[in-house]
N, C-alpha and C positions, 0 to 999 in steps of 0.2 A: 527559660527564663536567665539561666546561666550564659548561655551564648547572647540575650537582650548585655546583659551585666557586662563579659567581654568587650562585647560593640562600645559598650560604652566606654569603658576603660580606654579600649585604643584609639577612640575619638580623642580622648580628651587628652592624652599623652600626644598625640598627630598636634590637637588649637594649643597644646602648651609648648610643645617643640617650634611650633612656628612663630608663636608669643615672644618666646626667647630670643631667635634667631630678629624677631623684629627692634627689637632693646638695641638703644645705641649702644656704639664700639665704647668702653669704657677702659683707656689701655695704661691711667693711672689708679692707686688708689688712695689720691688724695685731692679731695675738691678743685679744687684752683691755687694758685701762687706764682710765684715770680724767681727765677732763676739770671744768676750773673754768671758770664762765664770768660772764662780766657781762651784763648785759641792759641796754641803754643806750636814755632816750627823752631827747628833745631839747626844750627850752626855746629861743623866740625872741625874744630881746634886739635892742630896737631902741631907736636916739638920733638925735642930731646931734653932727655932729662940725664945727671951724672947722677950716680950712686959709689962713691969710693971706689971710682974712678973708670964705673964702669956706664958705659952712655949707651942709652934704650932710647928709644923711640915712644910718644906715645899719639892717642887719637883717644879724643872723647866728644860727644854731641853736649853742647851747650846751646837749654831752652831760652827762648824770649819769647814775648808778650806782642802777637803781632796782631789779632784784632780781638774787638771785646764784643760778646753777645749777650743781648738783653733778652730774656724768654719766660713768655707769660702763657697761663695756660688756664681753663676752666673749663667748668662740664665733666670732670676727674680726665678731662685731654680731649674730649669733642673736636673742643676749639681752641687753637694754639696761636698766639704770633710772636712773631723774635723779627727785632733791629739787631744788625751786625753792625760795625765801626771799626775802622783802620785808626789804629792807635801809633803802628810803628809803620819806620820804614824796612828794607831788607837790611839783616843783618842786629837788625835790634835799633834802631835808633830812633827813639821816640819825637813823635810828630809834636806841634805845638800843641795841638787844639786834635781830637780825635774827627773821624770824618767818616760821616754815616756811608753805609755802602751798599747795605741792600734792607728790605725789610718783606717777611715772608707773612704767609695767612695761611692755617691747616683748619679746614672746614668742612664737612660732607666729606666726601671723596676728591676734593680738590685741595691740591698746592698750589696759591699764587705764588710767586716771585717778584718783588719790584725792584729792578734795578735803578737806583737813584742818578748817576749821573747820565743815563741812557733814558731815564721817564720809562723806560719799556718796562710791561706786566706778559708775563708769561704765566700759561696755566698747565702745569702738569698733573698727572692723577696721583694721588697720595694713596701709594704702595704700599705703605705698613696698613691702613685701615681695612682697600681693600682685599688684602689677603688673606688678614684675618678674620673678615664677614666669609671669606669665599671656605675658609677652612674654619667655621664655627663651632663645631662641637671639641675638635682639636685645642679650641684657643681656649672654652669652657675649662676641658680638661687638664690641659696643663697652667691653666690663671696666669699668662704671663704671653705678651705680644712677642717679645723677644724671643722666647723657646717656639711660637708660633711660623715669626718670619725667619727666623734660623733653625730651621726645623734639625734637630738632633744634639742642637747647642743647650749643655746643663749647666747652671752653677757649679762651681767648683770650689770653693771659698767666698771668704767673706774681708770687706775691708771697711777702716771706720773714713766716713769722707764728711767733714763737715758736722762732724758727731752722729752722723748717720750713719747703720749697718749696714752697705751694700752689697749686695752680692756681687760677685767677680762671673765674667763669660768669657772663658778665651772661644772666640768666635772660629777662626783660623790662626794661621801661625801670623798673618797680618793681621789680626785686627781681636781689638780686648775691650769687653764693655764693662763696667761697672753701674749698677742699676738699685736706687730705693726705691721700692711701692712701685714699681713702673717708670721711673723719673731717672733717666741717663744720668751722672753728675760725673761718668770720668769715661772717656770713647779715646782710644789710644791706636795709632796704625803703626807696623812697620814695615821695612823694605826686607825683602826675602829674596830668595833664588830664584833662578827664572823658572824652575819647577814649582814653585810657595811650599816646599817642603821642610825650607831652612830659615828661622827670621834671625836675620840681623839687626839694625840699631832701631830707634824709634826715629820716626819719621816726622810725626806731629802727633799734638793732642788736644784734644778738647776739655778744660777740667772746669768744674761749681766751685767759685769762691765765695759764693752767697747764694743762701736761698732763704725764700722769706713766705709760710703756709700760709700767712694769719694775716695779711695786708688785705686791704679790698681792692679789688683789680676795676678799674673802669672799664665797663662796657662797651664804651666808643674804639676802643684799641682794635677791637675785632672789627671795625666796620671801617677800614681807612679812607680816605676819599680818593687813593689811585684806583683803589678798584671798587670805588660806585662810577669813575670817569671808564673804568676799565669794561666793565660790564654793560655801561649804557652803550659804550661806542660798539661794543658787539649786536648790542638789540638794534643798530640801526641798520633793517633792512629799509628794500625800496620802498614796499608799503609807510613803513616809517618817515622816512626822510620827505615824500610828498606830501603827507598828513601835515608834517616841520613846515614846512614853505606854504601851506595854504592857513596855517597860523597865522605868517608873517610878522612884525613889527613886535609881536607882544612877545616871541620867543626869542627871534633871532634880527641880527643886526647887518645889514647889507653892505657888502664892499662898493663904496663907490669908488669915482674916476683918481679922489685924491688919494685912494690908497685904505686897507683898513689896518691897522697896526695887529701885529701878533705878537703872539706869548707863549709860551711855551708851557702844552697842556690843552691848549686850545683846539674844538673841533667845529672842523667846515663843512657845509653839507652845501652842493652845489652842482651846477647845467654846465657839460662842457660845448664844445664848438661844434661838438658830433648830438648833440642835445642829450648822451646820456645823464643818468642823475648818479651823484655820488657821493662820497665822504671823505676828509683825512683829517690827521689829528696829530700836530705837530708836538714833534719826539723833545724837539728841541735846538736850540738857537745857537750855536758856536761858529762866534767870530762871524765869517764872510757866508755861512754854511745856513743853509736851512734844511732839515731833518725831521720831514715827513713819513707817516704809513697811509696809502689811499685802497679805495675799492670805488670800482665802476661798476654797474647795471646796467644792462638796455631796456627796450622798451617794455619789455616783460619780465622783469626783475629778476635776470638772471646775470650772474658775475661774469663779466667781460674781461675784466682787467683789474692785475690785485698788487701794490708793493709791499714788504713791511719794512721796506725801507729803502725811501729817498734823499737821494744827498741834491738840494739846490744851492747852483752858488748865485751870489749878489747879482742883480742885474741882469741873468737871465730868465728867460722864457722858458713855461714848463708846458709841454704839450701831457697831458692827463689821459688821453683817450690810446696814446701811444706808449706810456712811459719814457716820455723822453725830453729832453734839455736842450737847450737850442740857446745860441748867443748873436744877439742882433739879426733874430729874425720872429718873427712874428705874424705870419701866416698861419690860419689856424689852430693860435696857439690858446692858451686857456688862458693861462694871466703869469706874470712878470713879479719875482717877488727882489725887493732890494732892501740893503741894509744901513744904509746913507741916513741919516738925520734919525730915522725912527725903523724899526722892521717894520715894512709892510708888504703885503698884498696888491697887486694893482690889477682888476681883470680886464680881458681884453672884447673887442666889441659887446659892450654891454651885456657878459656872459655873467649869471648866474652866481654869487658865493657869498655865503650869509655862516657868518659867527652864531650858534648856537651858545647866547648868553651863560646859561647857566655852567657853562664850561669851563668859563670862569673863575665861577667863584673857587674861591679857597677851601 
C-alpha cells in the first residue's frame, strides 16, 4: 500500500513539474502597460578652467536624447511591442519632428524587427524567453529573468525611479540595470579598458521617463501589418504559388504590356523565362532604384535561386533565373522596370507576373 502511495506521489510530482514547465513564461509582475524611454548618448566636453591663477583641464560627459522608445506589453510580458524614433541629430540638435526608425515585436520565441526605412523584417530568436525556459527550475527559484539570464548577478541596492522602488544590478563593469517588478526602467552602458576589468565613462543609457500600468492597451498593436505581410511571404512556397495562379483574377492582377505599377510592400508571383515559378517583394523604390527580395523554385518545388536584396535601376532589364541585371539586352530576360511617369514593371515575352492584390492593402 505504501509503495502504491509513493508511486502516486511521484507521479503527481512529475505531472506538476510538466504542468509548471508548460506554463507561459511571465517575465513581469504587472499584466500590461506602456513605458516611454529616452535613449541617451553622451558627448565629451573638454576645456580649461582657471582657479586663483591655476589652470586645470577638465573633461565631462554631457548627455543628449538621441531616440525615443515607446514600449507596450501584455500578458505579464509574454508579448511586447515597441516603436523607436530618432529625435535628434548627432551631438543633440533636435530634429523638426521625430522620425520612426523601427518597430519590434516579441511573441512566443520570436523577436521580429522591422526596419522602417528599408521596409525589411528580420526574425531573431527571443533569447531571453528561450534561456529562461531552458533553465526553468532555476528561473522559478530566483523568480527573476534578470538573474536567470545573467547567472551570478544579484541585486545590490535600490533606487527610486518614477516613484518606483527599483532593484539595482551591476551585471558587469560595462552594464548596469534597474528593474521594477521585472520591467527595466534604466539600462546603462559604460566604456571599459581592454580587459574589461576597469570601468571608465558612461557611453549610453536608456531611461524610462513615463510608465502607465492602468491604460487599456489596444490588442491590434501586437499584430502589425508588416508582420502579416512577412509571414504571408514566408509561407508562399511552390505549391501555394501554383494554387494562387489557378485562382486567377480573383486574387491577382496580371502585368500587361503597358506595365504593372509597383508600390512599396507589393508581393508579386511569376513565371520566369526558364518556366520557373517564383515570388518577389518590393522592399523599396528609391529614386531610380527598385529594391526587391526574391525566390525561384524549379519544377519539383526546390529553391534554386534567391536573393534578400536585388537593386534594379530604371530602364534596366532583369533575369531572375540568374539574378542578373542588364542594360539594353532583352534576350531571355524576364522584365524591365521603369521609373518614368510611374514606377512600373514591363514583362517580356508575355511572361506571367501577378500582383497579389491583398499585399497592397494598408
